[in-house]
Steps between C-alpha positions, in 0.01 A plus 500: 500500500628845406642695794308831494639811669223656706468869590474555874179667614339512152227285344342465157138584414381164633675543836785260424862602574632722222773348283797711393540534121132404460329767707600865525828648383585779259306353204177470697541854630478629141123443510481714814713769338277501192187531715651789696600672175145478359350627826731802496417555134141541610548725802801728448308701240238568768763642734639743243188595304203485738561860607431605139181292495378644831584856399411507129207255484352491850575872564666478840732789591869427440594472867188291570576275204858455619379415850249245368779329305736492798218373725432220251869415472543509876204268551633257239817467707364512855244224434788270410557456875156346547546263206849408619369403844232280343749348255761420765270358763188362331437484123855477364669722241379308194131544585565861602637579153208331320237677710676836467529466122126431475411802716728727300346378173152579635606853598654569158188367326281737703715808432501407131118503505500832686737656243304361203149629570451882488210479748744385769725809460451877520442672163815610311636836613825700488625501860771750410238766423413658839164620361386160368344381829586136441294245691698250709416133517261430788229274637464145372751565222766592755402194707554269201834667426638462850366145547685404181810694598531342844425151369804555277694625803402188697596266218834659426573506875460123511724450197771716657468324835504139385666473157860616575540282813332210319765536231772499766343184646610318184861514623682332788695759699722225646620395153782736384400473134131564567582778747680682218210426266260651752701823495479493120126441528452828686701682233294330228185593691595864462577434132149355459360818660703710255391305191136507608535866589659585165200358314261657749629858479520487120233275350239517778546874560490575125178302465347678800588845362428439131257208462294539814530432871262207472730322254803568717331365812369206297850406386615516863219256586626257238855529636390411855296207367809368316716550811263286706483223238879490453555477874241226549653294215809431711309321777661152450851652491496722807643451846258588780582625848291305752233725653537479877152621592646746751653841469856587595373856535288383793810339651684830469216681675520237774865595556406862575213397727721255691785755522262757651364245746853403604640855500577488874703179477879512478672357195733205568871562437518185289267511195497118507263527797234655276220271387531292183341170399720190484663491159557124512135424574389728217753366250232320302290814475582790270568751775718807463769562762686830523788579736467774758635845408596768747272771351159634606554330837168625635328242277702222663275536805233316301719186527579517873404173668332533836532123565776253443559333168418162654155618609432640154584169341251299706216750485294621209635755252527845660254776429646674187368836623717466813807306383649494148780304337837665433443446128164673530667793675774515235236515227345798678844663515547450125172673419574782745843548345354529151251773591750793483612383153135474400427855621792647306359377168166680528629836372617344173143399411385845606726632221382236252139609554582848368657361182182297442270798551637854476780415254243351263309829519826685426535293185148588386602867478813430291575409139446124475587461132757241397442552129256723313238226517576317825465631855610311811247499785656657813404189697733304269809692611604227749571281195851648475627388843305175462679420174830578667419269790400218265858514375656579837345220708664212305832688503469555874408137569748328266797737502497738797386248765768236423771769470401677822457165672865414442600824673251502787457128550122556493311270256267789410787740422407771748271471800128563470529806724772650283274463196220680683737780602600564138134525404422750775783728386382490139139580598625813676688604185193428285285741702763773480517464122118502483502835686758648264312397185171629640663844534616474138152394383329790680757747366413386146129549573565846645735610221246401233204648689342154530440471873129451431545278194266198477697175540521272193318758284768770549826317582796698627799524261709260711526127446342265752813285469670735748293326766648164403818586693325500837313181404826342386687567825208389713467185289859403584429575865200269480715220355733509800241551771216281370705180466718573803201538731313197366800272546595658835156455654458147363843376612481661844147409604407186697393221265140506627438852368680509165197647322455756776869588483487606136200713596739722694591642158138534389400648836775762482378590151142519626598740775696703247190543284277581798755749634505657153129576536559642847804703393317653202215609726737636766704694243189651342360596840829651619552704182140601427544854629844572357444411131266648239400152383369414847779254578814351348298222334150648481281524191519342153752750356838346576674805348365722778592279794837433666578138420873580490495591871315178577768299319773679697316412821496133395870509414580640845283237669676231296843622610398502866349155457821362347704639788273320746524184288881502514486507878232231528651262245845522661346375824298219345589146604427233241308195620720201593483280192798288411605469141642189338846586613372550853560873514225717637387811315694813582349828597466791263757706689755220470440481126550874464831486684650269238 
């Protein structure tokens, strides 16, 4: 009988132990990458062009339209936490992806119907004419719109929560070859986002602007349907993580409850006196054991034993809300340690939100012609950095990573935190350049007496391609930060919350979008009495507001944020996980000192 090599902790779709070279691996992950690419093809166009739909078709004010888009984007990321909890503890990641794809398809179908029938929209009107009195969408029409929009948000949240970690599940972290392949998978995941995004911001956006919003939304519906079918087709080939039926998040909460209850107890000098189950007795069970670390010692009080070890062995299992394992405490320490890194990535999405909203409106006022007969939609401007990244990601993965790895000794070239740091610096530069070019754009409008020109109809004599520079730099920043954070959160998190761990990235993006809404409102309120336009970002006439000052504010916030990140990342302690050679991961500060 053939000797099959089994994959520890993974099963096939029938619940049998997964077999290496038959289940999972890089070839199987291609189906997951294709599905993720199609899903991004469907949704990225919404992120960059919905503000035009809300403003030009549904007649919302520019700031209100921008806030509705950022609220939608924020919801699509924050809901990923709920799906991740369900996927990790109850339904599994495979079912979570299938259900989410179906919900997203339903939402896109509804918004396609809403965009197709004139009775479901306000009558056509020029929102840039202050005397037109355009009617905003309201009542049952608005209800249909937002039901569809937030069904899409729910569906895409589930895809983001479950699909990347499910792809990573196809690799064995303990196998050196597959561990390297998993790192490549995260790079290829970003490549799939770029390829899907490239088609989305060109083909889908062009169809929305020139052939009708209903056709654009309809094509997005088809893309999500294909993504779901492609993913489901790989069922016999996948590796599945066994669903435990319990939540590690609950165990982490138990640590804090037990630590508070035991706050008056003194910690033992020897950490070996802290409570842990018998490793030998649990050898036959897939149980994670982590060594004690001398950080966040206040959490160690959750593992203080009030009775002797002998008594614990002969009695029933202790109350988990009063006494926790050392491994359980260490998992809580890992999550607590990641929170400062998580917080430092919020500002980057705050900047991204402005490129997806106000920068698109900048482009509408500028000359969009490529030739005498072809005009590029402003929402398609991100195609330039996306095309660059499609070329850059393979170069990074196949050339830079092996070269840097020989120097640093790190199999991923540079650490995840170093990648994130590079991205934060570039986002700061992108906002500064955006501020400079906004001054140039307004000077052109002023010099040609076109401050009140109607966008699209009366374009300023300055090419919209000037805006591509800020998109280009931010796109490179995204390449470093996006992949670095995904891999960092996945590799650092306890195995019971891998889906939830990748949601740290989505949650930080959600907060960035929500904070964008808050910041826009705060800035308009604070500057209402000191500007003729009624606020830096008030009104539909972008030539009369002070978007350049807003960009400078974001650049300053980004610089402060990066400074905080340097301090936090230098103090971060990687989780104790031994590589094949037996060497534990080194801290970010140690890597920087090389």
